[in-house]
C-alpha positions in Angstrom: 146.9 132.9 -148.3 144.9 129.7 -147.7 141.1 130.2 -147.6 140.7 128.9 -144.1 143.1 131.5 -142.8 140.7 134.2 -143.8 138.1 132.4 -141.7 140.5 132.4 -138.8 141.4 136.1 -139.2 137.7 137.1 -139.3 137.1 135.0 -136.2 140.0 136.4 -134.0 141.3 139.7 -135.3 139.1 141.8 -133.1 140.3 140.1 -129.9 143.6 138.4 -130.4 146.4 140.3 -128.6 148.7 140.5 -131.7 146.0 142.0 -134.0 144.7 144.4 -131.4 148.2 145.5 -130.2 149.4 146.0 -133.8 146.3 148.1 -134.6 147.1 150.4 -131.7 150.7 150.8 -132.8 149.7 151.4 -136.4 147.1 154.0 -135.5 149.6 155.9 -133.2 152.3 155.8 -135.8 150.1 156.9 -138.6 148.4 159.7 -136.6 151.8 161.1 -135.9 153.1 160.9 -139.5 149.8 162.1 -141.0 147.6 164.0 -138.5 144.0 162.9 -138.7 141.8 164.8 -141.2 138.7 163.5 -142.9 139.8 165.1 -146.1 142.9 162.8 -146.2 142.7 159.5 -148.0 144.2 156.3 -146.6 144.2 153.0 -148.6 145.0 149.7 -147.0 146.5 147.4 -149.7 145.9 143.8 -148.9 143.4 144.7 -146.3 142.3 141.1 -145.6 139.2 140.9 -143.5 139.1 144.6 -142.9 139.8 145.5 -139.2 142.9 147.6 -139.7 141.4 150.1 -142.1 138.1 150.2 -140.2 140.0 151.3 -137.1 141.1 154.4 -139.0 137.6 155.4 -140.3 137.0 158.0 -137.6 140.3 159.8 -138.5 140.5 159.7 -142.3 138.6 158.8 -145.4 139.5 155.2 -145.9 139.4 152.3 -148.4 140.5 148.7 -148.2 141.5 146.7 -151.2 142.3 143.0 -151.4 142.6 140.4 -154.2 140.6 137.8 -152.2 136.9 137.8 -152.7 136.4 135.9 -149.5 138.3 138.5 -147.5 136.4 141.4 -149.0 133.1 139.6 -148.3 134.1 139.3 -144.6 135.2 142.9 -144.5 132.0 144.3 -145.9 129.8 142.1 -143.6 131.7 143.1 -140.5 132.4 146.8 -141.2 129.5 148.0 -143.5 130.4 151.7 -143.0 133.9 151.2 -144.5 134.6 151.1 -148.2 136.2 147.9 -149.6 137.1 146.9 -153.1 138.1 143.5 -154.5 141.0 144.0 -156.9 144.6 144.9 -157.5 146.2 148.2 -156.5 146.8 150.6 -158.1 145.0 149.3 -161.2 141.6 149.0 -159.6 141.7 152.2 -157.5 140.0 155.3 -159.0 138.7 158.7 -157.9 140.4 160.3 -154.9 141.8 157.0 -153.7 144.0 156.8 -156.8 146.1 159.5 -155.2 146.1 158.6 -151.5 147.7 160.6 -148.7 148.7 157.3 -147.0 149.1 153.7 -148.1 149.2 150.8 -145.6 151.0 147.6 -146.5 150.6 145.6 -143.3 152.1 142.1 -143.6 151.8 142.1 -147.4 155.3 142.4 -148.9 156.4 139.0 -147.5 153.8 137.4 -149.8 155.3 138.9 -152.9 158.4 137.4 -154.7 159.4 140.8 -156.1 158.1 143.4 -153.6 159.7 146.4 -155.3 157.6 145.7 -158.4 154.5 146.2 -156.3 155.7 149.0 -154.0 157.1 151.1 -156.9 153.7 151.8 -158.7 152.0 152.4 -155.4 154.6 155.1 -154.5 154.0 156.7 -157.9 150.3 157.2 -157.2 150.9 158.6 -153.7 150.4 162.3 -153.2 153.6 164.3 -152.7 154.4 164.3 -148.9 152.2 161.3 -148.5 153.3 158.3 -146.4 153.6 154.6 -146.7 153.3 152.4 -143.6 154.8 149.0 -144.0 154.9 146.0 -141.6 156.6 142.7 -142.3 157.6 139.6 -140.3 161.2 139.7 -139.3 164.2 137.4 -138.7 164.6 134.2 -140.7 165.6 132.5 -137.4 161.8 132.6 -136.7 160.9 130.8 -139.9 158.4 128.0 -139.2 155.4 126.1 -140.6 153.4 129.2 -139.9 155.3 131.1 -142.6 154.9 128.3 -145.0 151.2 128.0 -144.6 150.8 131.8 -144.9 152.6 131.7 -148.3 155.6 133.8 -147.1 158.6 134.2 -149.4 160.8 135.5 -146.6 161.1 137.2 -143.2 163.0 140.5 -143.4 165.8 142.2 -141.6 166.4 146.0 -141.7 168.9 145.8 -144.6 166.6 143.6 -146.8 163.5 145.7 -146.2 165.4 148.9 -147.1 166.6 147.4 -150.4 162.9 147.2 -151.5 162.6 151.0 -151.8 166.2 152.0 -152.3 165.7 153.5 -155.8 162.3 155.0 -155.1 161.5 158.7 -154.4 160.8 158.3 -150.7 162.5 159.4 -147.5 162.7 156.9 -144.6 161.1 158.4 -141.5 161.8 155.4 -139.3 162.5 151.7 -139.6 162.5 149.6 -136.5 161.9 146.1 -135.3 158.8 145.7 -133.1 157.0 143.0 -131.1 160.4 143.1 -129.4 159.5 142.5 -125.8 157.9 139.2 -126.6 160.7 138.1 -129.0 162.3 135.5 -126.6 159.0 133.7 -126.2 158.3 133.8 -130.0 161.8 132.5 -130.8 161.4 129.5 -128.4 157.9 128.7 -129.8 159.0 128.9 -133.4 162.1 126.7 -132.6 159.8 124.1 -131.1 157.4 124.4 -134.0 160.2 123.7 -136.5 161.3 120.7 -134.5 157.7 119.3 -134.4 157.0 120.4 -138.1 153.7 121.5 -136.7 152.2 124.9 -135.9 150.8 125.8 -132.5 147.5 127.3 -133.4 144.5 126.9 -135.7 144.5 126.2 -139.5 148.2 125.6 -139.7 149.1 129.0 -138.0 150.5 130.0 -134.7 147.3 132.0 -134.0 144.9 131.1 -131.2 143.4 133.4 -128.6 144.8 132.9 -125.1 142.6 133.0 -122.0 141.3 136.5 -121.3 143.8 137.7 -118.6 146.8 136.4 -120.6 145.5 137.9 -123.8 145.1 141.3 -122.2 148.5 141.1 -120.7 150.2 140.2 -124.0 148.2 143.0 -125.8 149.4 145.6 -123.2 153.0 144.5 -123.5 152.9 144.6 -127.3 151.0 147.9 -127.6 153.2 149.7 -125.1 156.0 149.6 -127.7 154.3 152.5 -129.3 156.1 154.9 -127.0 159.6 153.9 -128.1 158.6 153.7 -131.8 157.2 157.3 -131.6 160.4 158.5 -130.0 162.4 156.8 -132.8 160.2 158.6 -135.4 161.1 161.9 -133.8 164.8 161.1 -133.5 164.7 161.0 -129.7 165.7 157.4 -129.3 166.8 154.4 -131.3 164.2 151.9 -132.3 164.3 148.2 -131.3 167.2 146.1 -132.3 165.3 142.9 -132.6 161.7 141.8 -132.9 159.2 139.4 -134.4 158.3 142.1 -137.0 159.6 145.2 -138.7 157.7 148.6 -139.2 158.7 151.4 -141.6 157.3 154.8 -142.4 158.3 156.3 -145.7 157.4 159.8 -147.0 157.2 160.5 -150.7 159.5 163.3 -151.9 158.3 166.3 -153.8 
């Protein structure tokens, strides 16, 4: 990811509706799959500028790891009570975090040409019964300058994301599209972006913080999708059939 995009993330990820809503969904999903316990270890792989794993620090023992020195510098400055490491996982994980109870891969796999080669070794280090929470951008019809500037190889659909872990010792708890209610707006915006060959937001991205009331409204619309996703986890309802992103929870067998 380009250096200026880390600057942008650090600037907006605590207030932009997408980041805030996604953290709420992530926390609700993870707390259901792995009830909070300070003796449980959660590692955020590709933690970026740190806000996602910092949001879980009251529920679990946590660590964020990223290959970007700049991202880790931001994370340590902004969340000094959370542990961050610059390096590659699982190679640079040690101690208790080498055998985590949960691994987060939040918008990471789309940056990797061969995602199975990264996910496989991480699953091996996961404790039996531990969980992996994955989010990725969805639907190649939404491909735009934003994806190119973020260094994405692809946007996923349900079949292609399932192919990543098909030979691994994991059981799928749930896979669903999300950011579904705002999908029509996103598709229109991305279509116009392709036509213009130009992104809508800052630093070649589609990210900019809307005015306060609009930002809060969008956050509430997005975060409210937690209810249906939790129902889908428990087998009470189907997940979303389309969305700007995909979310999966996997549980290690054994």
